[in-house]
N, C-alpha and C positions, 0 to 999 in steps of 0.2 A: 614234485617238480613245482608246482606252482608257488610252494614256499620259497624254494630257492631263487626262482624267476622274480618274486616280490623282493627278496634280500638283495639280488644283484642291481635291481632297480633304485631300491633305496640308497645302495652305496655310491651308484652311478650320480643319482641327484644330489647327494652331499657334496660328492666332488666338483660337480659344476657350481653349486652354490659357493663354496671355498674359492674356486677360480674367480667368480665374479666379484666377490668380496675383496679378493686380493689386488684385482685390476681396476677396480671403481675407484674414482677421485674420492678422496675422504671429504665429507661434509665439513663446512664452516660451522662455527658456533652459531652463526645466524641462521644457518640451512636447518640445523639439527634442533632449533628452538632453545638452545641454551644460550645464557648470556655469557658473553665474551669476557675473559678474564681482563681486569684493567691494567694499562701500562704503569708499571710502578717506578718510581723515581726515587734516588738515594737520597733521603735527607739526613741530617747529622744523628737524628734520634731512632732512624731505621726507614724502612721503604714506606712511601706513600703515594696514594694515586696520583697520576698526574692531573687528573679533574680536580683535585683539592688544592692545587698551587695558588688558584685565585690571581689576585694583582700581585704583580711580581717586579721586583727591581733586579734587573739582570747582571749588574756589576757594580759592586760595593766591597768595601774592606773592613772590618771591624778593627783590625790592628795592621800596621803595616811598617817595616823598617828596611831600608836600602841594605845590600850585603855590607857588612862592616859595622852595622851598628852594634853588634855583640861585643866587639872591641872596646867599647865604650862603656859596656855595663856596669862597671864598678862605679861611674858617675851617673848613669841612668838605668838602674836595674829593671827588668821586666816586673811590673807589679800587676799580678793577676787580677786582685780584688780591685784595684782602682780601674783597670780596664774593663772589667765585668760591669762595673757600677756606671760607667760612662756610656757603655753601649747599651746597657738596658734602658737608660733614658733616650738613646738616639731609636732604639726599636719601639719604644711606647709612642714617641712622637710619629714615627712612620704609621703606626696602627690607628693612630687618631684620623688618619686620610685612607685608611681601608687597606693598606698594603699587608699581604697576607704571607708572602714569601719573600726572601732576600738571598741571592746568589753571592756568596763570598768568592772573589776571584783571585784570591791570594795565592801564588805559586809556591812550590815546594823550596826554591833556592832563594827565597827572601826572607825577611823577619815577618813574624805575625800570623802565620798558619798555624792555629792552635785548636785542634779538635776538642781539648777539653773545654775551652773558652767556647766553643760553638755549641756543644752540648748544655753547658751550663746557662747559656743566653737563651737557648730554646726551651729548655725547663723552664727558666724563671717568667718567659714572656709568652710563650705560645706561638713565636713565630716560626714558620717554616724555614730552616736555614739549610741551604745545600752548599756544601764546599767543594773545592778543585784540587785535582791533581793536575800539574802541569810544571813547566818551566817558564822563566822571564827571560828578557832579552839577553842577547849575547853581551852587549856592552855594560848593562847595569844589573845583570844578574850573576850567577855563580857558576860559569861554564867550565873552568880550569879542570875540574874531576873529569868531565865527560871528554873534553877538548884533548886532553892527554892520552887518553885510549883511542880517540879518533886518529891523531897522529901516528899511533903504533898500529893502525890497520883495522881496528875493530869497528864493525857495523854499529855504531852507537844508537841508530834508530831502532833496531831490535832491541838491544840493552834499556833504552829509555822506554820503549813501549811496555817491556816486561814490569817495570815499576808502575807505569800509570795503570796497567790492566790490573795488576795484584792489589793497587790502593782502591780500585773501583770494586773489585769482586771480593776481597778479603777484607781490606781496611788500612788505614793510615797506621803504620807502626804498631802497637799494641792497644790502639783507641778503640778499636770496634766501629769507628767511624768510617763509612764508605763514602769515597768520593763521588759527587753526581754529574760533574763535567770535567772536561779537558779543558785547561787553559794554557795557550801558549802564545808566543810574543816575538815580534822583529822589531827591528829599528826603523824600517820604512825609509824608502829612498836608496835608489841602485838595486843590483841584483842581489838575492838572497845570498847569504855567506853559506859554506858547507856546513858549519853547526846549525844554522839556522834551518837550513833545509833537513837536516837529519832530525831535528827537534818536530818540525811540522810533519816529517814523513811517520814520526813514533806516533803522533797524535792519530793520524789516519789508521795505522795498524790497531792501535787501542779502540778506536771508534768501531771500526769493523768486528773487532772481538766483543764488544760490550754493549754497543748502541748507543751510547750515551753522546750528547752534543759536545762539540768542539766550539769554544769561544776564545777570541783573541785580543790581543793587546797590540797598537802600533803606536811607536813613540811620536811619529811625525805626522803631517799633514797628507801623505801618500804611502802606499805600499798594500793597501788592501786588495787590489786586484792581484797582485803577485801571490799573496797568500791564498786566495780563492783559487786561482789558476793551478798551483800546486796541490791543493786538496783535492780538486776534482781529478787532475792528472793522476794523482794515487789512488783514486776510487772511492773518496769519501762521498756520503749523502750529502748534496747541497743544501736540502731542506734542515740538516742537522748541524750546519754551520752558522756561526754568527760572528760576522767581521766586525771586531769592536774599534771604538774609538774613531769611528768615522768622521764624527762631528770635531774632529782637529782640523779637519778642512773646511773652509769656507766656500769651496766650489761645489755646486749641486752636479756638475758633470762627472765629478768623482764619484759621488754617490750613485749615480745612474749607471757608471762603468762597472761597479761592484755588482750592484742589482742585476745587470745583464747577464751575470755568470749564474745566476739562479739561486744565489745564496741569500742570507738574510744580513741585515746591516743594524748595528747598534750605534744611536746617537747617545752615548754613555759617559760624556764628560760635561753634561748640561750643568751650567752654573760656573763653570771655568771660564770667565769672561776673556782671559787673556788669549785663550784658543779660539774662541769664537763666540761672540755676543749672542746672548739669547734670543734677542729678536730675529737675528739672521737664521740660527737654527729653528726658530718656529715658522718663518717663512718657508725654508726648505721642506720642513714637513708638511705644511699646507699644500705646497705645490706637489709633493710626492704622494699624498693622499689623494689629491684631484686626478693624478695620473694612474691611479689604481694600487700603488705600492703599498698600501697601509697593511697589507697581510704580511710584508716581509720587513717591518721597521720595529724596533723595539728602543725602549728608552730607560735610562738610568743616568747616575751621577759621578761614580768612580770616587765616592766620599772615602774619606780615612776616618773612622772614629778616633782611633789614637794612634799618633805616631811614634815610634819607639825611638828611644835616644834621647839626646838633648834637643831642646827647641831650635829649629833651622830658622833664624831669623835674620835677614841681611839689614846692615845698617841703613836706617832711612827708608826701609822698603819692608814693611812689615808683611809677612806672608798672610797673615789674617785678613788684611785688606785685599790682598788679590783673590782670597778664597771665600770671601763673604757669602757669596751665593752657592757654594759648594756644600750644600746641606741636604739631608735626608728627605726633608718636605719640599724641596724646590720645584721639582716637577709637579707635585700634586697641588701645591698652593699657588704656584705663579705660572708654569709653563701650561698646564692643561687648561685654565681658565683663558690664557692668550691664545690657544689653537681653537677654542669653541668660538671666541670673539671673532675668528677669521674663518668661521664656517666648518671646521673640522666636526664631525657629529660624534654624540656619545657611543655610537657603535663603533665608530673608528677608533676611539680613545680605547674601548674594551678591547678591540682587536690588537691594539698595539700593547696594552698593557696586561692583558690576561689572555687571549687566545694565542697569540705569538710566542710567548714563552712556554705555554704548555705544548703547542705543535712542536718546538724544539726536540721535546722528549718523546712526542707521538709520532712523528714522521719516520717513514722508513729509510 
């Protein structure tokens, strides 16, 4: 009898222990004493810890061509080796100023998104390179393929999101390169078109599925508020949204209006003086840092290492003159010293150039 009683007590105790384990909250890595796994980011050579990104330029292009450039390829063929050589030099210039990561924001439907080029550049230089999946603007991208289906009643937001998700989780074509950000674009000014709305919704679907950040292009000096509102309405994480080309506008109230939505802003056409003079951008950054927004500002240039196709020079108005300050070292060599002269601290610079890019990937 005593043995039977002991056995029954043992069985009951084991059952209670199993119930307690089943309904007890799981311990976090910190609570269990284990080191939490680092958040990994898709670089073109494979996943790297977000903490390894370092000083980051969040919106550049190693090569770019507007749709239609390939129709002129007989006259100006794609020269992989020349593009590689030019961009190795550009990256080495950036590295002299401590840049360790570059996000190439070239979308799927324009020229220049070349995973093999990105891999070669990363191997040759040691630069962390993150590439994009996404679609460019309706008026300057290649929307016809998807718009034809949209007109026939297809929910292209689902269709496009499937593409984005596969390029993030499986890879771009057969390259083995996985995209690390979603890049989408709108014209800005006026309401979003049905096509633009579908593309932005696709970006949100893909973000929810993969956790990668959304970065954007806006052609004009307005439109960022509309992008942010749609993303948030669809359930995107505001901390993982970077509204781009905000520096197209010279109006700081536009910057504040976007920031009020809880998202990040990118002043990422610095050096393109015809959009916004550098001194004006510098003063806006100074003001926003004083207002406590340094933790949601990111800086970049939107440079193009090599333009595909034949030169695009207007008679009597050389493009090279207009773009003289649009170069990979302009923020490091010119803008940051100007910011420091006006009281922006080293910590605030590091926040904008190191911590904010990293937090795009770390945020929930």
